[in-house]
C-alpha positions as CSV (number, residue, x, y, z in Angstrom):
1,M,0.0,0.0,0.0
2,S,1.4,3.4,-0.9
3,E,2.0,6.2,1.4
4,R,-0.8,8.3,0.0
5,S,-3.3,5.5,0.5
6,R,-2.1,4.9,4.1
7,S,-2.5,8.6,4.9
8,A,-6.0,8.7,3.4
9,T,-7.0,5.6,5.4
10,G,-5.6,7.1,8.5
11,S,-7.5,10.3,8.0
12,T,-10.7,8.4,7.2
13,G,-10.2,6.3,10.4
14,A,-9.7,9.5,12.4
15,S,-12.9,11.0,11.1
16,A,-14.8,7.8,11.7
17,H,-13.8,7.7,15.3
18,P,-16.7,8.9,17.6
19,P,-16.1,12.4,18.8
20,G,-15.3,13.1,22.5
21,R,-17.5,14.8,25.1
22,S,-16.0,18.2,24.4
23,E,-16.5,17.7,20.7
24,R,-20.1,16.7,21.1
25,W,-21.1,19.6,23.4
26,G,-18.7,22.3,22.1
27,A,-18.1,25.5,24.0
28,W,-21.8,25.5,25.3
29,G,-21.4,22.1,26.9
30,A,-18.2,23.0,28.5
31,I,-19.9,26.0,30.2
32,S,-23.3,24.6,31.1
33,G,-22.7,20.9,31.4
34,P,-24.9,18.2,30.1
35,P,-28.7,18.6,30.4
36,T,-30.5,17.3,33.5
37,P,-31.3,13.7,33.2
38,P,-34.9,12.9,32.6
39,S,-35.1,10.8,35.8
40,R,-34.3,13.9,38.0
41,R,-37.0,16.1,36.6
42,P,-40.0,14.4,38.3
43,A,-38.1,14.6,41.6
44,A,-37.5,18.3,41.2
45,R,-41.1,18.9,40.3
46,R,-42.2,16.9,43.4
47,G,-39.9,19.0,45.6
48,R,-41.4,22.3,44.2
49,R,-44.9,20.9,44.7
50,Q,-44.1,20.0,48.3
51,R,-42.6,23.4,49.1
52,F,-45.7,25.1,47.5
53,L,-48.0,23.0,49.6
54,A,-46.0,23.6,52.7
55,H,-46.2,27.5,52.2
56,L,-49.9,27.2,51.4
57,L,-50.5,25.4,54.6
58,A,-48.5,27.9,56.6
59,V,-50.5,30.8,55.1
60,V,-53.8,29.0,56.0
61,L,-52.7,28.4,59.6
62,L,-51.6,32.0,59.9
63,L,-55.0,33.2,58.7
64,L,-56.8,30.8,61.1
65,V,-54.6,32.0,64.0
66,S,-55.0,35.7,63.0
67,A,-58.7,35.5,62.3
68,P,-60.0,36.5,65.8
69,F,-57.6,39.5,66.1
70,L,-58.4,40.6,62.5
71,W,-62.1,40.3,63.2
72,L,-61.7,42.3,66.4
73,L,-59.7,44.9,64.6
74,G,-62.2,45.2,61.8
75,M,-65.1,45.6,64.4
76,S,-63.3,48.4,66.2
77,L,-63.1,50.3,62.9
78,K,-66.8,49.9,62.1
79,S,-69.7,52.1,63.0
80,N,-72.5,50.7,65.2
81,A,-74.6,50.3,62.1
82,D,-72.0,48.2,60.3
83,I,-71.2,46.1,63.5
84,F,-74.8,44.9,63.8
85,A,-75.4,44.6,60.0
86,M,-76.5,41.2,58.8
87,P,-74.9,39.6,56.8
88,P,-71.6,41.1,58.1
89,R,-70.0,43.7,55.9
90,L,-66.5,43.0,54.8
91,L,-66.2,46.3,52.9
92,F,-67.0,49.4,55.0
93,R,-65.9,52.9,55.7
94,P,-63.5,52.8,58.7
95,T,-64.0,55.2,61.5
96,A,-61.9,56.0,64.7
97,E,-64.9,57.1,66.9
98,H,-64.6,54.1,69.1
99,Y,-60.9,54.7,69.8
100,V,-61.6,58.3,70.6
101,A,-64.4,57.4,73.0
102,V,-62.2,54.8,74.7
103,W,-59.2,57.2,75.0
104,H,-61.4,59.8,76.7
105,S,-62.7,57.4,79.3
106,E,-61.0,55.7,82.3
107,F,-59.3,53.2,80.1
108,P,-55.9,55.1,79.6
109,R,-55.5,55.0,83.3
110,A,-56.1,51.2,83.4
111,L,-53.6,50.8,80.5
112,W,-51.0,52.7,82.5
113,N,-51.7,50.5,85.6
114,S,-51.1,47.4,83.5
115,T,-47.8,48.8,82.1
116,V,-46.4,49.7,85.5
117,V,-47.5,46.5,87.2
118,S,-46.2,44.3,84.3
119,V,-42.8,46.0,84.1
120,L,-42.2,46.1,87.9
121,T,-43.2,42.4,88.2
122,T,-41.1,41.3,85.3
123,G,-38.0,43.2,86.6
124,L,-38.3,42.0,90.2
125,A,-38.9,38.5,89.2
126,M,-35.9,38.5,87.0
127,L,-33.7,40.2,89.6
128,I,-34.6,37.8,92.3
129,G,-35.2,34.6,90.3
130,V,-32.2,34.5,88.0
131,P,-29.6,34.4,90.9
132,G,-31.7,31.7,92.6
133,A,-31.9,29.6,89.5
134,F,-28.0,30.0,89.1
135,A,-27.6,28.9,92.8
136,L,-29.8,25.8,92.2
137,S,-27.8,25.0,89.0
138,R,-24.3,25.4,90.5
139,G,-24.9,24.9,94.2
140,G,-24.3,21.2,94.3
141,V,-27.2,20.5,96.6
142,R,-28.5,17.0,96.5
143,A,-32.1,17.9,96.8
144,T,-32.0,20.4,93.8
145,G,-34.6,18.6,91.9
146,R,-37.0,18.4,94.8
147,I,-36.5,22.1,95.6
148,S,-37.2,23.0,92.0
149,L,-40.3,20.9,91.9
150,W,-41.5,22.5,95.2
151,I,-40.9,26.0,93.8
152,L,-42.9,25.0,90.6
153,A,-45.8,23.6,92.7
154,T,-47.0,27.1,93.5
155,R,-48.2,27.3,89.9
156,M,-50.0,24.0,89.9
157,A,-52.8,25.0,92.1
158,P,-55.8,26.8,90.5
159,P,-55.8,30.6,91.0
160,I,-59.1,30.5,93.0
161,A,-57.3,28.5,95.7
162,F,-55.0,31.6,96.5
163,T,-57.6,34.3,96.0
164,L,-59.4,34.1,99.3
165,P,-56.2,34.1,101.5
166,F,-54.7,37.0,99.5
167,F,-58.0,39.0,99.7
168,L,-58.1,38.6,103.6
169,I,-54.5,39.5,104.0
170,Y,-54.7,42.5,101.7
171,R,-57.8,43.8,103.4
172,H,-56.0,43.7,106.8
173,V,-52.8,45.3,105.6
174,G,-54.4,47.9,103.3
175,L,-53.2,46.4,99.9
176,L,-56.6,46.1,98.2
177,D,-57.0,48.1,95.1
178,T,-53.2,49.0,94.9
179,R,-50.6,48.4,92.3
180,T,-48.3,47.1,95.1
181,G,-50.7,44.4,95.9
182,L,-50.8,43.3,92.2
183,V,-47.0,43.3,92.0
184,L,-46.7,41.1,95.0
185,I,-49.2,38.4,93.9
186,Y,-47.9,38.4,90.3
187,L,-44.3,38.2,91.7
188,T,-45.3,35.1,93.7
189,F,-46.2,33.2,90.6
190,N,-43.7,34.7,88.1
191,L,-40.8,33.9,90.5
192,S,-41.3,30.2,90.3
193,L,-41.5,30.4,86.5
194,V,-38.2,32.3,86.4
195,V,-36.4,29.9,88.6
196,W,-37.7,26.8,86.8
197,M,-36.9,28.1,83.3
198,M,-33.5,29.8,84.0
199,R,-32.3,26.7,85.9
200,S,-32.5,24.7,82.7
201,F,-30.6,27.4,80.7
202,F,-27.8,27.5,83.3
203,D,-27.6,23.7,83.3
204,A,-27.1,23.7,79.6
205,T,-24.0,26.0,79.9
206,A,-20.7,24.2,80.2
207,R,-19.2,24.0,83.7
208,S,-15.7,24.0,82.4
209,L,-16.1,27.7,81.6
210,D,-16.7,28.4,85.2
211,E,-13.7,26.3,86.2
212,A,-11.5,28.2,83.9
213,A,-12.7,31.5,85.2
214,W,-12.0,30.3,88.7
215,I,-8.5,29.3,87.8
216,D,-8.0,32.8,86.4
217,G,-9.1,34.2,89.8
218,A,-12.7,35.1,89.1
219,G,-15.2,34.8,92.0
220,I,-18.7,33.3,91.9
221,W,-20.4,36.6,91.1
222,D,-17.8,37.4,88.3
223,T,-18.5,34.0,86.8
224,F,-22.2,34.6,87.0
225,L,-22.3,38.1,85.6
226,R,-19.5,37.9,83.0
227,I,-19.9,34.3,81.7
228,N,-23.2,32.7,82.5
229,L,-25.6,35.7,82.0
230,P,-24.3,36.5,78.5
231,L,-24.5,32.8,77.5
232,A,-28.1,32.6,78.8
233,A,-29.2,35.8,77.1
234,P,-31.8,34.0,74.9
235,G,-33.2,32.3,78.0
236,L,-33.4,35.7,79.7
237,A,-35.4,37.1,76.9
238,A,-37.8,34.2,76.7
239,T,-38.4,34.1,80.4
240,A,-38.9,37.9,80.6
241,V,-41.5,37.7,77.8
242,F,-43.4,35.0,79.6
243,C,-43.4,36.9,82.9
244,F,-44.6,40.1,81.1
245,L,-47.3,38.2,79.3
246,F,-48.6,36.6,82.4
247,S,-48.8,39.9,84.3
248,W,-50.3,41.8,81.3
249,N,-53.1,39.3,80.4
250,D,-54.2,38.4,83.9
251,F,-57.8,39.1,84.5
252,F,-58.8,37.0,87.6
253,F,-56.5,38.4,90.3
254,A,-57.0,42.0,89.1
255,L,-60.8,41.5,89.1
256,I,-60.9,40.3,92.7
257,L,-58.1,42.5,94.3
258,T,-58.8,45.9,92.6
259,R,-61.8,48.3,92.6
260,T,-61.1,51.7,90.9
261,R,-57.7,53.0,91.5
262,A,-55.5,50.0,90.4
263,V,-57.8,48.5,87.8
264,T,-55.8,47.0,84.9
265,A,-56.7,47.0,81.1
266,P,-58.3,43.5,80.9
267,V,-60.6,44.4,83.7
268,A,-61.4,47.9,82.3
269,V,-62.6,46.2,79.1
270,V,-65.4,44.6,81.1
271,N,-66.6,48.1,82.2
272,F,-68.1,48.6,78.8
273,L,-70.6,45.9,79.5
274,N,-73.1,48.0,81.4
275,Y,-76.8,48.0,82.2
276,E,-77.5,50.2,79.2
277,G,-76.1,47.6,76.8
278,W,-72.9,46.1,75.4
279,E,-70.9,48.7,73.7
280,W,-69.3,46.3,71.1
281,G,-67.4,49.1,69.3
282,K,-65.6,50.3,72.5
283,I,-65.0,46.7,73.6
284,A,-63.4,45.9,70.3
285,A,-61.3,49.1,70.4
286,A,-60.2,48.5,74.0
287,G,-59.4,44.9,73.3
288,T,-57.3,45.8,70.3
289,M,-55.4,48.3,72.4
290,V,-54.7,45.6,75.0
291,M,-53.5,43.0,72.5
292,L,-51.5,45.2,70.0
293,P,-48.6,46.0,72.4
294,V,-48.2,42.3,73.2
295,L,-48.2,41.4,69.5
296,V,-45.8,44.0,68.6
297,F,-43.5,43.1,71.5
298,S,-43.6,39.4,70.6
299,V,-42.8,40.1,67.0
300,L,-39.9,42.3,67.9
301,V,-38.3,39.6,70.2
302,R,-39.5,36.4,68.3
303,R,-35.9,35.5,67.3
304,Y,-34.7,35.6,70.9
305,L,-37.9,33.9,72.1
306,V,-37.4,30.9,69.8
307,R,-33.7,30.7,70.5
308,G,-34.5,30.8,74.2
309,L,-37.2,28.0,74.1
310,T,-34.9,25.7,72.2
311,A,-31.6,26.4,73.9
312,G,-32.9,25.2,77.3
313,A,-33.9,21.9,75.9
314,I,-30.3,20.9,75.1
315,K,-28.0,20.0,77.9
316,G,-24.2,19.9,77.8
C-alpha cells in the first residue's frame, strides 16, 4: 500500500472515530454541562410541589390564628350600624370614633396601671429569680430537683385557691386596690416560673467555663455576671417575655383585688358591659389596644424567644 493511501486511510479512520465529550457539546457544553437527566425532573417537580403545599399550609394556619384578632380589629373600625349589619359587611368605611371614646374614658389609666405592674413584676422576678436559678444549678445541693419541683408547685394549684387568702390578708394590711398588691401576687407566681426556666438554661452551659474562670481568679459573682448571663441571654429574653405576658393578660386576680384606682386594662374592658347595653365598638377598640402592644413586642423579640425556648432543651 502506498504512502498516499495509508495517509488517506488514517484520515478516514480518524474521522470515523466517535467524537469526544468536548466535541459533542462544544463550548456551550463546557460551560453549562450536560442537560438534567430525565429521571431527575420528576423529583425536582415533586420538591417544588411539596414546598408550595408547605407554604400554602403555613399561610392557611396563619390566617386561622390571626382571624380572631383581624375580626376584632375590623369591628373596632366599624360604625355601630356596620357592626350589627346582617350579613356582616367585609367592605365598610373605617372610623376611629370608638378609639376616641375609649381614650377619653378611664381606660388610659387602666392601661398605665397594666404597664407599671407588668414592668415592675417582670423586673423584680428576673432580679430575684435568675440568681436563685443559678444557685440551684451550680450549688451542688443533693435535693436540687426536689427544691425546683417545690418551687414550681406554686403554679400547679388553681388561682381560686389563692384568691381568698390573699384577699383577706390584703384587706387587713391595706393592699386592696393598689398596684403594690398586684405586683406582690404576680411576683409570687412569676418567681417560680423564672427559677424553673432559667435553671434549665444554666444547666445547659458548660461548667468547664466556670472552672476556667475560677483558675484565672474570678469569683462566683464574676462567673455569674460575665460568663453565664451572656451565654443565657436568649433564655433571659424568653423568660422575661413569659413573665410580662402573664402579668399583662391576667384578669382574675385583678378583678378580685382591685376596685377603681388599680384596675388593669383587661378588667377595664369589662366596664363597657353595662346595664345600658354592650358597647361592642368600644369593647373591640379596647381589646385591640390591649392586644396590640403584646403582639408588637412578641414580633420584635421572636428571634430571641425561639432561641431561648430551644436552647434550654439541650443539655451539655
